[in-house]
DSSP file (Angstrom, degrees, kcal/mol; ACC not computed):
  #  RESIDUE AA STRUCTURE BP1 BP2  ACC     N-H-->O    O-->H-N    N-H-->O    O-->H-N    TCO  KAPPA ALPHA  PHI   PSI    X-CA   Y-CA   Z-CA
    1    1 A M     >        0   0    0      0, 0.0     4,-2.1     0, 0.0     5,-0.2   0.000 360.0 360.0 360.0 -47.3   27.8   78.5  117.0
    2    2 A K  H  >  +     0   0    0      1,-0.2     4,-1.8     2,-0.2     5,-0.2   0.871 360.0  50.7 -64.0 -34.4   28.0   81.1  114.3
    3    3 A S  H  > S+     0   0    0      2,-0.2     4,-2.5     1,-0.2    -1,-0.2   0.872 108.5  52.2 -67.0 -36.6   29.2   83.7  116.6
    4    4 A F  H  > S+     0   0    0      2,-0.2     4,-1.9     1,-0.2    -2,-0.2   0.885 110.3  48.7 -59.7 -46.3   31.9   81.3  117.9
    5    5 A S  H  X S+     0   0    0     -4,-2.1     4,-1.8     2,-0.2    -2,-0.2   0.810 112.0  48.8 -69.9 -31.3   33.0   80.7  114.3
    6    6 A K  H  X S+     0   0    0     -4,-1.8     4,-2.4     2,-0.2    -2,-0.2   0.905 112.6  48.3 -71.5 -41.9   33.1   84.5  113.5
    7    7 A L  H  X S+     0   0    0     -4,-2.5     4,-1.2     1,-0.2    -2,-0.2   0.883 112.3  49.0 -68.0 -33.6   35.2   85.2  116.7
    8    8 A L  H  X S+     0   0    0     -4,-1.9     4,-2.8     2,-0.2     5,-0.3   0.901 111.7  48.4 -71.4 -41.2   37.5   82.3  115.8
    9    9 A A  H  X S+     0   0    0     -4,-1.8     4,-2.3     1,-0.2    -2,-0.2   0.918 108.5  54.4 -67.1 -39.0   37.9   83.7  112.2
   10   10 A L  H  < S+     0   0    0     -4,-2.4    -1,-0.2     1,-0.2    -2,-0.2   0.819 115.1  40.9 -67.2 -27.2   38.6   87.2  113.5
   11   11 A L  H  X S+     0   0    0     -4,-1.2     4,-1.1    -5,-0.2    -2,-0.2   0.883 119.7  41.2 -83.4 -41.0   41.4   85.7  115.7
   12   12 A I  H  X S+     0   0    0     -4,-2.8     4,-2.7     2,-0.2     5,-0.2   0.858 105.9  59.4 -81.1 -35.3   43.0   83.3  113.3
   13   13 A V  H  X S+     0   0    0     -4,-2.3     4,-2.6    -5,-0.3     5,-0.2   0.961 109.4  44.8 -62.1 -51.3   42.9   85.3  110.0
   14   14 A P  H  > S+     0   0    0      0, 0.0     4,-2.6     0, 0.0    -1,-0.2   0.879 110.7  54.4 -55.7 -37.5   45.1   88.1  111.5
   15   15 A A  H  X S+     0   0    0     -4,-1.1     4,-1.7     1,-0.2    -2,-0.2   0.927 111.6  44.7 -67.3 -40.7   47.4   85.7  113.1
   16   16 A I  H  X S+     0   0    0     -4,-2.7     4,-0.8     2,-0.2    -1,-0.2   0.916 112.7  51.0 -68.7 -37.2   47.9   84.0  109.6
   17   17 A F  H >< S+     0   0    0     -4,-2.6     3,-0.8    -5,-0.2    -2,-0.2   0.938 112.9  45.1 -58.0 -48.7   48.3   87.3  107.9
   18   18 A F  H >< S+     0   0    0     -4,-2.6     3,-1.3     1,-0.2    -1,-0.2   0.791 103.0  63.5 -69.1 -29.0   50.9   88.5  110.3
   19   19 A S  H 3< S+     0   0    0     -4,-1.7    -1,-0.2     1,-0.2    -2,-0.2   0.707 103.8  50.2 -69.5 -17.9   52.9   85.3  110.3
   20   20 A F  T << S+     0   0    0     -3,-0.8    -1,-0.2    -4,-0.8    -2,-0.2   0.307  78.2 134.6-101.0  11.2   53.6   85.8  106.5
   21   21 A K    <   -     0   0    0     -3,-1.3     2,-0.2     1,-0.1    -3,-0.1  -0.369  52.0-135.5 -57.9 133.3   54.8   89.4  107.1
   22   22 A S        -     0   0    0      1,-0.1    -1,-0.1    -2,-0.1     3,-0.1  -0.644  10.3-122.9 -93.8 151.8   58.1   89.8  105.1
   23   23 A L        -     0   0    0     -2,-0.2     3,-0.1     1,-0.1     2,-0.1  -0.484  41.8 -87.8 -83.4 161.8   61.2   91.5  106.5
   24   24 A P        -     0   0    0      0, 0.0    -1,-0.1     0, 0.0     3,-0.1  -0.346  50.7 -90.6 -73.8 159.2   62.6   94.4  104.7
   25   25 A D        -     0   0    0      1,-0.1     2,-0.1    -3,-0.1     3,-0.1  -0.226  46.6-104.0 -66.1 152.6   65.0   93.9  101.9
   26   26 A K        -     0   0    0      1,-0.1    84,-0.2    -3,-0.1    -1,-0.1  -0.450  44.7 -91.9 -77.7 153.1   68.8   93.9  102.9
   27   27 A A        -     0   0    0     82,-3.6     2,-0.7    -2,-0.1    -1,-0.1  -0.309  37.6-138.5 -60.6 145.5   70.7   97.0  102.1
   28   28 A N        +     0   0    0      1,-0.1    -1,-0.1    -3,-0.1    82,-0.0  -0.907  23.1 177.7-115.2 111.8   72.4   96.8   98.6
   29   29 A F        +     0   0    0     -2,-0.7    -1,-0.1   108,-0.0    26,-0.1   0.285  33.7 134.0 -92.0   7.6   75.9   98.1   98.6
   30   30 A S        +     0   0    0     24,-0.1     2,-0.2    27,-0.1    26,-0.2  -0.246  39.6  63.2 -57.8 143.3   76.7   97.3   94.9
   31   31 A G  E    S-A   55   0A   0     24,-2.4    24,-2.6     2,-0.1     2,-0.6  -0.734  86.9 -65.8 135.9-179.6   78.3  100.0   92.9
   32   32 A E  E     -A   54   0A   0     -2,-0.2     2,-0.4    22,-0.2    22,-0.2  -0.937  47.6-164.0-113.0 132.4   81.5  102.0   92.7
   33   33 A W  E     -A   53   0A   0     20,-3.0    20,-2.2    -2,-0.6     2,-0.4  -0.909   8.0-156.3-120.3 140.9   82.1  104.3   95.6
   34   34 A K  E     -AB  52 164A   0    130,-2.2   130,-2.5    -2,-0.4    18,-0.2  -0.917  27.9-111.3-120.4 133.9   84.6  107.2   95.9
   35   35 A L  E     - B   0 163A   0     16,-2.9     2,-0.7    -2,-0.4   128,-0.2  -0.414  18.6-156.5 -65.4 139.8   85.9  108.6   99.2
   36   36 A N    >>  -     0   0    0    126,-2.7     4,-1.0     1,-0.1     3,-0.7  -0.925  10.0-171.6-113.7  96.4   84.7  112.0  100.2
   37   37 A E  T 34 S+     0   0    0     -2,-0.7     5,-0.2     1,-0.2    -1,-0.1   0.768  78.5  63.1 -65.7 -24.0   87.5  113.0  102.5
   38   38 A G  T 34 S+     0   0    0      1,-0.2    -1,-0.2    -3,-0.1    -3,-0.0   0.768 109.9  39.3 -67.7 -29.1   85.7  116.2  103.7
   39   39 A K  T <4 S+     0   0    0     -3,-0.7    -1,-0.2   123,-0.2    -2,-0.2   0.598 104.9  87.2 -94.9 -13.7   82.9  114.1  105.2
   40   40 A S     <  -     0   0    0     -4,-1.0     2,-0.4   122,-0.2   121,-0.2  -0.426  61.1-151.5 -93.6 161.0   85.2  111.4  106.5
   41   41 A D  B     +C  160   0A   0    119,-2.7   119,-2.7    -2,-0.1    -3,-0.1  -0.787  28.7 160.8-127.4  87.2   87.1  111.1  109.8
   42   42 A L    >   -     0   0    0     -2,-0.4     3,-0.8   117,-0.3    -1,-0.1   0.644  26.6-160.1 -90.5 -17.7   90.1  108.9  108.9
   43   43 A G  G >   -     0   0    0      1,-0.2     3,-1.2     2,-0.1    -1,-0.2  -0.333  58.4 -20.2  69.5-150.5   92.4  109.7  111.9
   44   44 A Q  G 3  S+     0   0    0      1,-0.3     3,-0.3     2,-0.1    -1,-0.2   0.643 136.0  54.6 -75.4 -14.8   96.2  109.2  111.7
   45   45 A F  G X   +     0   0    0     -3,-0.8     3,-1.7     1,-0.2    -1,-0.3  -0.004  67.1 123.9-107.3  30.9   96.1  106.6  108.9
   46   46 A A  G X   +     0   0    0     -3,-1.2     3,-1.5     1,-0.3    -1,-0.2   0.840  66.5  62.8 -55.4 -39.1   94.1  108.9  106.4
   47   47 A Q  G 3  S+     0   0    0     -3,-0.3    -1,-0.3     1,-0.3    -2,-0.1   0.683 106.1  45.6 -65.9 -15.3   96.8  108.6  103.7
   48   48 A F  G <  S+     0   0    0     -3,-1.7    -1,-0.3    20,-0.1    -2,-0.2   0.251  82.9 123.8-110.4  12.6   96.2  104.8  103.5
   49   49 A A  S <  S-     0   0    0     -3,-1.5   -14,-0.1    -4,-0.2    -7,-0.0  -0.525  76.9 -97.8 -66.7 137.1   92.4  104.9  103.4
   50   50 A P        -     0   0    0      0, 0.0    18,-0.3     0, 0.0    -1,-0.1  -0.299  29.8-159.5 -57.7 137.3   90.9  103.2  100.4
   51   51 A R  S    S+     0   0    0     16,-3.2   -16,-2.9     1,-0.3     2,-0.3   0.851  75.5  21.4 -88.2 -38.1   90.1  105.9   97.8
   52   52 A T  E     -AD  34  67A   0     15,-1.5    15,-1.9   -18,-0.2     2,-0.4  -0.967  61.2-166.0-132.5 153.8   87.6  103.7   95.9
   53   53 A I  E     -AD  33  66A   0    -20,-2.2   -20,-3.0    -2,-0.3     2,-0.5  -0.993   5.0-163.2-135.8 127.8   85.5  100.7   96.7
   54   54 A K  E     -AD  32  65A   0     11,-3.2    11,-3.0    -2,-0.4     2,-0.4  -0.933  12.0-167.8-112.3 137.4   83.8   98.5   94.2
   55   55 A V  E     -AD  31  64A   0    -24,-2.6   -24,-2.4    -2,-0.5     2,-0.5  -0.988  17.9-177.5-127.0 129.8   81.1   96.2   95.4
   56   56 A N  E     - D   0  63A   0      7,-2.5     7,-2.8    -2,-0.4     2,-0.4  -0.964  18.5-172.5-123.3 112.2   79.3   93.4   93.7
   57   57 A Q  E     + D   0  62A   0     -2,-0.5     5,-0.2     5,-0.2     2,-0.2  -0.875   8.4 174.7-108.1 133.6   76.6   92.0   96.0
   58   58 A T        -     0   0    0      3,-3.1   -28,-0.0    -2,-0.4    -2,-0.0  -0.572  50.3 -93.4-121.2-172.3   74.6   88.8   95.3
   59   59 A A  S    S+     0   0    0     -2,-0.2     3,-0.1     1,-0.2    25,-0.0   0.793 125.1  35.2 -78.5 -23.4   72.0   87.1   97.6
   60   60 A D  S    S+     0   0    0      1,-0.1    24,-2.5    23,-0.1    25,-0.4   0.662 124.2   4.1-108.7 -15.7   74.8   84.8   99.0
   61   61 A S  E     - E   0  83A   0     22,-0.3    -3,-3.1    23,-0.1     2,-0.4  -0.956  52.3-128.9-158.0 175.0   77.9   87.0   99.0
   62   62 A I  E     -DE  57  82A   0     20,-2.6    20,-2.8    -2,-0.3     2,-0.5  -0.991  12.3-158.2-141.0 130.9   79.7   90.2   98.6
   63   63 A T  E     -DE  56  81A   0     -7,-2.8    -7,-2.5    -2,-0.4     2,-0.5  -0.927  16.3-172.1-109.3 125.9   82.9   90.9   96.5
   64   64 A I  E     -DE  55  80A   0     16,-2.5    16,-1.9    -2,-0.5     2,-0.5  -0.978  10.6-172.2-121.5 128.7   84.6   94.0   97.6
   65   65 A T  E     -DE  54  79A   0    -11,-3.0   -11,-3.2    -2,-0.5     2,-0.4  -0.982   8.5-171.2-127.4 121.5   87.6   95.5   95.8
   66   66 A K  E     -DE  53  78A   0     12,-2.4    12,-2.8    -2,-0.5     2,-0.5  -0.909   8.7-160.7-113.4 138.1   89.4   98.4   97.6
   67   67 A T  E     +DE  52  77A   0    -15,-1.9   -16,-3.2    -2,-0.4   -15,-1.5  -0.986  25.9 157.1-120.6 122.9   92.1  100.6   95.9
   68   68 A A  E     - E   0  76A   0      8,-2.7     8,-3.1    -2,-0.5     2,-0.2  -0.959  46.4 -91.1-145.7 157.9   94.3  102.5   98.5
   69   69 A P  E     - E   0  75A   0      0, 0.0     6,-0.2     0, 0.0     2,-0.1  -0.516  43.7-138.2 -69.3 142.5   97.8  104.1   98.5
   70   70 A S    >   -     0   0    0      4,-3.6     3,-1.0    -2,-0.2     6,-0.0  -0.292  31.5 -90.5 -86.4-179.6  100.5  101.8   99.7
   71   71 A F  T 3  S+     0   0    0      1,-0.2    -1,-0.0    -2,-0.1   -23,-0.0   0.771 128.9  48.3 -64.1 -30.3  103.4  102.5  102.0
   72   72 A N  T 3  S-     0   0    0      2,-0.1    -1,-0.2     3,-0.0     3,-0.1   0.400 121.8-104.4 -92.5   0.2  105.6  103.4   99.0
   73   73 A G  S <  S+     0   0    0     -3,-1.0    -2,-0.1     1,-0.4     2,-0.1   0.251  82.5 120.4  95.5 -14.2  102.9  105.7   97.4
   74   74 A D  S    S-     0   0    0     -5,-0.1    -4,-3.6     1,-0.1    -1,-0.4  -0.401  71.2-102.6 -74.5 163.6  101.7  103.4   94.6
   75   75 A D  E     -E   69   0A   0     -6,-0.2     2,-0.4    -3,-0.1    -1,-0.1  -0.677  35.3-162.4 -83.0 140.8   98.1  102.3   94.5
   76   76 A V  E     -E   68   0A   0     -8,-3.1    -8,-2.7    -2,-0.3     2,-0.5  -0.971   3.1-153.4-120.7 139.6   97.4   98.8   95.7
   77   77 A T  E     -E   67   0A   0     -2,-0.4     2,-0.4   -10,-0.2   -10,-0.2  -0.958  10.5-174.5-119.5 130.2   94.2   96.9   95.0
   78   78 A L  E     -E   66   0A   0    -12,-2.8   -12,-2.4    -2,-0.5     2,-0.4  -0.941   2.0-169.7-122.5 138.9   92.7   94.2   97.2
   79   79 A T  E     +E   65   0A   0     -2,-0.4     2,-0.3   -14,-0.2   -14,-0.2  -0.998   8.7 170.0-133.2 140.3   89.7   92.0   96.4
   80   80 A E  E     -E   64   0A   0    -16,-1.9   -16,-2.5    -2,-0.4     2,-0.5  -0.992  21.7-149.1-147.9 136.6   87.8   89.6   98.7
   81   81 A T  E     -E   63   0A   0     -2,-0.3   -18,-0.2   -18,-0.2    -2,-0.0  -0.952  17.8-168.3-111.0 128.0   84.6   87.7   98.4
   82   82 A L  E     -E   62   0A   0    -20,-2.8   -20,-2.6    -2,-0.5     2,-0.2  -0.956  14.3-136.9-115.7 128.7   82.7   87.1  101.7
   83   83 A P  E >   -E   61   0A   0      0, 0.0    20,-0.7     0, 0.0     3,-0.7  -0.515  13.1-131.8 -79.1 156.7   79.8   84.8  102.0
   84   84 A F  T 3  S+     0   0    0    -24,-2.5    21,-0.3     1,-0.2   -23,-0.1   0.463  93.2  83.7 -85.1  -5.9   76.8   85.8  104.0
   85   85 A D  T 3  S-     0   0    0    -25,-0.4    -1,-0.2    19,-0.1    19,-0.1   0.424 109.8-107.8 -82.5   5.0   76.7   82.7  105.9
   86   86 A G    <   +     0   0    0     -3,-0.7    -2,-0.1    17,-0.6     2,-0.1   0.389  67.5 151.7  88.8  -1.4   79.4   83.9  108.4
   87   87 A K        -     0   0    0      1,-0.1    16,-0.3    15,-0.1    -1,-0.3  -0.360  47.4-120.1 -60.0 130.4   82.2   81.5  107.0
   88   88 A E        -     0   0    0     14,-0.1     2,-0.4    -2,-0.1    14,-0.2  -0.579  25.3-157.8 -77.2 142.9   85.6   82.9  107.5
   89   89 A V  E     -F  101   0A   0     12,-2.8    12,-2.2    -2,-0.2     2,-0.4  -0.971   3.6-150.2-126.2 133.4   87.7   83.6  104.4
   90   90 A E  E     +F  100   0A   0     -2,-0.4     2,-0.3    10,-0.2    10,-0.2  -0.884  18.0 174.7-108.2 140.0   91.4   83.9  104.4
   91   91 A S  E     -F   99   0A   0      8,-2.7     8,-2.7    -2,-0.4     2,-0.5  -0.953  31.0-121.4-136.4 152.5   93.5   86.0  102.0
   92   92 A T  E     +F   98   0A   0     -2,-0.3     2,-0.3     6,-0.2     6,-0.2  -0.856  37.5 172.2 -97.7 126.6   97.1   87.0  101.5
   93   93 A I  E  >  +F   97   0A   0      4,-2.9     4,-0.9    -2,-0.5   -15,-0.0  -0.951  55.1  10.4-128.1 151.4   97.7   90.8  101.6
   94   94 A F  T >4 S-     0   0    0     -2,-0.3     3,-0.9     2,-0.2     2,-0.6   0.922 126.2 -49.7  52.4  62.8  100.8   92.9  101.6
   95   95 A G  T 34 S-     0   0    0      1,-0.2    -1,-0.1    -3,-0.1     0, 0.0  -0.696 127.0 -11.5  80.1-117.8  103.4   90.2  100.8
   96   96 A S  T 34 S+     0   0    0     -2,-0.6    -1,-0.2    25,-0.2    -2,-0.2   0.281  98.0 127.7-102.0   8.9  102.9   87.3  103.2
   97   97 A S  E <<  -F   93   0A   0     -4,-0.9    -4,-2.9    -3,-0.9     2,-0.4  -0.391  49.5-140.7 -67.3 139.6  100.5   88.9  105.6
   98   98 A K  E     -FG  92 119A   0     21,-1.9    21,-2.4    -6,-0.2     2,-0.4  -0.867  14.7-168.9-106.5 138.3   97.3   87.1  106.2
   99   99 A R  E     -FG  91 118A   0     -8,-2.7    -8,-2.7    -2,-0.4     2,-0.4  -0.988   0.7-169.2-126.1 132.5   93.8   88.4  106.6
  100  100 A K  E     +FG  90 117A   0     17,-2.3    17,-2.5    -2,-0.4     2,-0.3  -0.959  19.3 168.1-115.6 134.1   90.7   86.4  107.9
  101  101 A A  E     -FG  89 116A   0    -12,-2.2   -12,-2.8    -2,-0.4     2,-0.3  -0.993  18.2-173.4-149.1 149.2   87.3   88.0  107.5
  102  102 A S  E     - G   0 115A   0     13,-2.0    13,-2.4    -2,-0.3     2,-0.4  -0.977  15.5-139.4-144.4 159.4   83.7   87.2  107.8
  103  103 A A  E     + G   0 114A   0    -20,-0.7   -17,-0.6    -2,-0.3     2,-0.3  -0.918  17.6 179.0-126.2 142.7   80.6   89.1  107.1
  104  104 A K  E     - G   0 113A   0      9,-2.2     9,-2.8    -2,-0.4     2,-0.2  -0.990  20.4-134.0-145.9 137.1   77.2   89.2  109.0
  105  105 A W  E     - G   0 112A   0     -2,-0.3     7,-0.2   -21,-0.3     2,-0.1  -0.580  24.6-116.9 -82.3 143.4   74.0   91.1  108.5
  106  106 A S    >   -     0   0    0      5,-2.2     3,-2.1    -2,-0.2    -1,-0.1  -0.357  39.8 -98.0 -66.2 159.9   72.2   92.9  111.3
  107  107 A D  T 3  S+     0   0    0      1,-0.3    -1,-0.1     2,-0.1    -2,-0.1   0.862 126.4  47.5 -50.8 -39.6   68.7   91.6  112.2
  108  108 A D  T 3  S-     0   0    0    -85,-0.1    -1,-0.3     1,-0.0    -2,-0.0   0.449 108.4-123.8 -87.1   2.5   67.0   94.3  110.0
  109  109 A G  S <  S+     0   0    0     -3,-2.1   -82,-3.6     2,-0.2    -2,-0.1   0.724  85.0 106.5  71.8  17.0   69.4   93.6  107.1
  110  110 A Q  S    S+     0   0    0    -84,-0.2    27,-0.5     1,-0.2     2,-0.4   0.547  70.8  54.2-105.7 -10.1   70.5   97.4  107.0
  111  111 A T        -     0   0    0     25,-0.1    -5,-2.2    -5,-0.1     2,-0.5  -0.991  62.4-161.4-130.9 130.9   73.9   96.9  108.4
  112  112 A L  E     -GH 105 135A   0     23,-2.1    23,-3.0    -2,-0.4     2,-0.6  -0.935   9.7-163.8-109.8 126.6   76.8   94.7  107.3
  113  113 A T  E     -GH 104 134A   0     -9,-2.8    -9,-2.2    -2,-0.5     2,-0.6  -0.947   1.6-164.1-111.2 125.2   79.6   93.9  109.8
  114  114 A I  E     -GH 103 133A   0     19,-3.5    19,-2.5    -2,-0.6     2,-0.4  -0.970   6.9-159.8-109.8 119.9   82.8   92.5  108.6
  115  115 A T  E     -GH 102 132A   0    -13,-2.4   -13,-2.0    -2,-0.6     2,-0.3  -0.836  18.0-179.5 -95.2 129.1   85.0   91.1  111.3
  116  116 A F  E     -GH 101 131A   0     15,-2.3    15,-2.8    -2,-0.4     2,-0.4  -0.962  27.1-166.4-141.7 160.8   88.6   90.7  110.6
  117  117 A N  E     -GH 100 130A   0    -17,-2.5   -17,-2.3    -2,-0.3     2,-0.4  -0.967  15.3-170.1-140.4 115.8   91.9   89.5  111.9
  118  118 A I  E     -GH  99 129A   0     11,-3.1    11,-2.9    -2,-0.4     2,-0.7  -0.955  11.6-160.9-118.3 132.0   95.2   90.5  110.1
  119  119 A M  E     -GH  98 128A   0    -21,-2.4   -21,-1.9    -2,-0.4     9,-0.2  -0.934  18.2-160.9-108.2 102.8   98.6   89.0  110.9
  120  120 A F  E     - H   0 127A   0      7,-3.2     7,-2.0    -2,-0.7     2,-0.5  -0.577   6.7-153.8 -85.4 149.9  101.1   91.5  109.5
  121  121 A D  E     - H   0 126A   0    -27,-0.3     2,-0.8    -2,-0.2   -25,-0.2  -0.940  13.3-179.7-124.2 103.1  104.7   90.3  108.9
  122  122 A F  E >  S- H   0 125A   0      3,-2.5     3,-2.4    -2,-0.5    -2,-0.0  -0.896  75.9 -41.9-104.3  94.0  107.2   93.2  109.0
  123  123 A N  T 3  S-     0   0    0     -2,-0.8    -1,-0.2     1,-0.3     3,-0.1   0.893 124.0 -38.9  43.0  52.6  110.7   91.7  108.4
  124  124 A G  T 3  S+     0   0    0      1,-0.2     2,-0.6     0, 0.0    -1,-0.3   0.312 114.7 116.0  88.3  -6.6  110.0   88.7  110.5
  125  125 A Q  E <   -H  122   0A   0     -3,-2.4    -3,-2.5     2,-0.0     2,-0.4  -0.832  56.1-144.8-101.4 130.0  108.1   90.6  113.3
  126  126 A Q  E     -H  121   0A   0     -2,-0.6     2,-0.4    -5,-0.2    -5,-0.2  -0.752  17.4-178.0 -95.6 134.2  104.4   89.6  113.6
  127  127 A T  E     -H  120   0A   0     -7,-2.0    -7,-3.2    -2,-0.4     2,-0.4  -0.990  13.2-150.7-135.4 120.1  101.8   92.1  114.5
  128  128 A E  E     -H  119   0A   0     -2,-0.4    25,-0.5    -9,-0.2     2,-0.5  -0.760   9.9-170.8-101.0 139.8   98.1   91.0  114.9
  129  129 A V  E     -HI 118 152A   0    -11,-2.9   -11,-3.1    -2,-0.4     2,-0.4  -0.990   3.0-170.5-127.5 125.4   95.3   93.5  114.2
  130  130 A K  E     +HI 117 151A   0     21,-2.5    21,-3.0    -2,-0.5     2,-0.3  -0.919  23.5 132.0-114.8 141.2   91.6   92.7  115.2
  131  131 A G  E     -HI 116 150A   0    -15,-2.8   -15,-2.3    -2,-0.4     2,-0.4  -0.981  45.1-117.8-169.7-169.2   88.6   94.7  114.1
  132  132 A T  E     -HI 115 149A   0     17,-3.3    17,-2.8    -2,-0.3     2,-0.4  -0.991  10.0-162.1-141.1 144.4   85.4   95.3  112.7
  133  133 A E  E     -HI 114 148A   0    -19,-2.5   -19,-3.5    -2,-0.4     2,-0.5  -0.998  18.8-164.1-125.3 116.6   84.3   97.3  109.5
  134  134 A T  E     -HI 113 147A   0     13,-3.5    13,-2.5    -2,-0.4     2,-0.4  -0.954   3.9-157.3-115.1 128.7   80.5   98.2  109.8
  135  135 A W  E     +HI 112 146A   0    -23,-3.0   -23,-2.1    -2,-0.5     2,-0.3  -0.845  18.2 162.4-102.8 134.6   78.6   99.3  106.6
  136  136 A T  E     - I   0 145A   0      9,-1.6     9,-2.6    -2,-0.4     2,-0.4  -0.934  30.0-126.5-140.8 166.6   75.5  101.3  106.3
  137  137 A L  E     + I   0 144A   0    -27,-0.5     2,-0.3    -2,-0.3     7,-0.2  -0.909  29.6 172.4-112.2 142.6   73.9  103.3  103.6
  138  138 A G  E >>> + I   0 143A   0      5,-2.3     5,-1.8    -2,-0.4     4,-0.7  -0.813  52.8  46.9-134.3 178.0   72.8  106.9  103.9
  139  139 A D  G >45S-     0   0    0     -2,-0.3     3,-0.9     1,-0.2    -1,-0.1   0.880 133.2 -54.1  59.0  35.7   71.4  109.8  101.7
  140  140 A G  G 345S-     0   0    0      1,-0.2    -1,-0.2    -3,-0.2    -2,-0.1   0.856 110.2 -46.4  68.9  29.2   68.8  107.3  100.1
  141  141 A G  G <45S+     0   0    0     -3,-0.6    -1,-0.2     2,-0.2    -2,-0.2   0.483 118.8 105.9  91.8  -0.1   71.5  104.8   99.1
  142  142 A K  T <<5S+     0   0    0     -3,-0.9    23,-1.6    -4,-0.7     2,-0.4   0.468  74.4  58.8 -91.5  -5.9   73.9  107.4   97.5
  143  143 A T  E   < -IJ 138 164A   0     -5,-1.8    -5,-2.3    21,-0.2     2,-0.6  -0.986  63.6-157.2-131.1 132.4   76.4  107.2  100.5
  144  144 A L  E     -IJ 137 163A   0     19,-2.4    19,-2.7    -2,-0.4     2,-0.6  -0.953  11.2-161.0-106.1 115.4   78.3  104.3  102.0
  145  145 A I  E     -IJ 136 162A   0     -9,-2.6    -9,-1.6    -2,-0.6     2,-0.6  -0.873   6.6-171.5-100.0 121.5   79.3  104.9  105.6
  146  146 A S  E     -IJ 135 161A   0     15,-3.0    15,-3.1    -2,-0.6     2,-0.6  -0.929   2.9-167.4-122.4 109.8   82.2  102.6  106.7
  147  147 A Q  E     -IJ 134 160A   0    -13,-2.5   -13,-3.5    -2,-0.6     2,-0.5  -0.858   9.2-167.8 -95.8 119.9   83.0  102.6  110.5
  148  148 A N  E     +IJ 133 159A   0     11,-3.1    11,-2.5    -2,-0.6     2,-0.4  -0.928  12.2 174.5-115.8 128.1   86.2  100.9  111.2
  149  149 A N  E     +IJ 132 158A   0    -17,-2.8   -17,-3.3    -2,-0.5     2,-0.3  -0.997  12.3 162.7-133.5 127.2   87.4  100.0  114.7
  150  150 A S  E     -IJ 131 157A   0      7,-2.6     7,-2.7    -2,-0.4     2,-0.3  -0.944  21.1-156.6-139.7 167.3   90.7   97.9  115.2
  151  151 A S  E     +IJ 130 156A   0    -21,-3.0   -21,-2.5    -2,-0.3     2,-0.3  -0.996  24.7 143.1-142.9 137.7   93.0   97.1  118.0
  152  152 A S  E >   -IJ 129 155A   0      3,-1.8     3,-1.7    -2,-0.3   -23,-0.1  -0.847  68.9 -73.9-154.5-171.1   96.7   96.0  117.8
  153  153 A S  T 3  S+     0   0    0    -25,-0.5     3,-0.1     1,-0.3   -24,-0.1   0.632 128.9  64.6 -71.7 -12.8   99.9   96.5  119.6
  154  154 A F  T 3  S-     0   0    0      1,-0.3    -1,-0.3     3,-0.0     2,-0.2   0.586 116.6-107.7 -78.6 -11.8   99.9   99.9  118.0
  155  155 A G  E <   - J   0 152A   0     -3,-1.7    -3,-1.8     2,-0.1     2,-0.4  -0.704  49.3 -37.1 115.7-167.0   96.7  100.8  120.0
  156  156 A D  E     - J   0 151A   0     -2,-0.2     2,-0.4    -5,-0.2    -5,-0.2  -0.774  54.0-168.5 -92.6 138.3   93.1  101.3  119.3
  157  157 A I  E     - J   0 150A   0     -7,-2.7    -7,-2.6    -2,-0.4     2,-0.4  -0.985   8.8-177.5-129.2 133.9   92.1  103.0  116.0
  158  158 A A  E     + J   0 149A   0     -2,-0.4     2,-0.3    -9,-0.2    -9,-0.2  -0.996  10.9 168.8-129.8 132.0   88.7  104.3  114.9
  159  159 A A  E     - J   0 148A   0    -11,-2.5   -11,-3.1    -2,-0.4     2,-0.5  -0.989  20.6-152.4-141.4 146.5   88.1  105.7  111.5
  160  160 A K  E     -CJ  41 147A   0   -119,-2.7  -119,-2.7    -2,-0.3     2,-0.4  -0.980  10.3-165.8-122.4 117.8   85.0  106.7  109.5
  161  161 A G  E     - J   0 146A   0    -15,-3.1   -15,-3.0    -2,-0.5     2,-0.5  -0.894   3.9-161.7 -98.1 132.9   84.9  106.6  105.7
  162  162 A V  E     - J   0 145A   0     -2,-0.4  -126,-2.7  -126,-0.4     2,-0.3  -0.963  13.8-173.2-111.7 120.0   82.2  108.3  103.7
  163  163 A Y  E     -BJ  35 144A   0    -19,-2.7   -19,-2.4    -2,-0.5     2,-0.3  -0.878   6.3-158.4-118.2 144.6   81.9  107.1  100.2
  164  164 A E  E      BJ  34 143A   0   -130,-2.5  -130,-2.2    -2,-0.3   -21,-0.2  -0.930 360.0 360.0-120.5 145.9   79.8  108.5   97.4
  165  165 A K              0   0    0    -23,-1.6  -133,-0.1    -2,-0.3   -22,-0.1   0.495 360.0 360.0 -78.3 360.0   78.5  106.9   94.1
């Protein structure tokens, strides 16, 4: 009977131990990031890429403030707060154009994917842009890599922005 108890303990104790194994912490994108154009691959819309990104990340949401050149050359700053529960958030950008976006973590918590849909209104003409923005950290958390892929009537666009603290 004692050997059976020892065998049972050998089987149950590791099972209990591994059931409490914690997942790695989620990547933390908080901070002020500046575009490194030399390391980025921004494609045909390079002149409109955000030059700075400020991020405030909490356990429940992420607030992203991007500053980029506008069509007329002035800087434009846009801020949105996305909850991590996948809920879609709508905001107004560039006049009356609407952006809907949601954020979702990868299973390992190291990649954040923002899915978006923008309805641009150019003088009464509606153009829809659908896409994803995938964020990862590199260089020990000193680099934010933002891979953007979008599709619209203008075609498919892929751009990679590399931002440094």
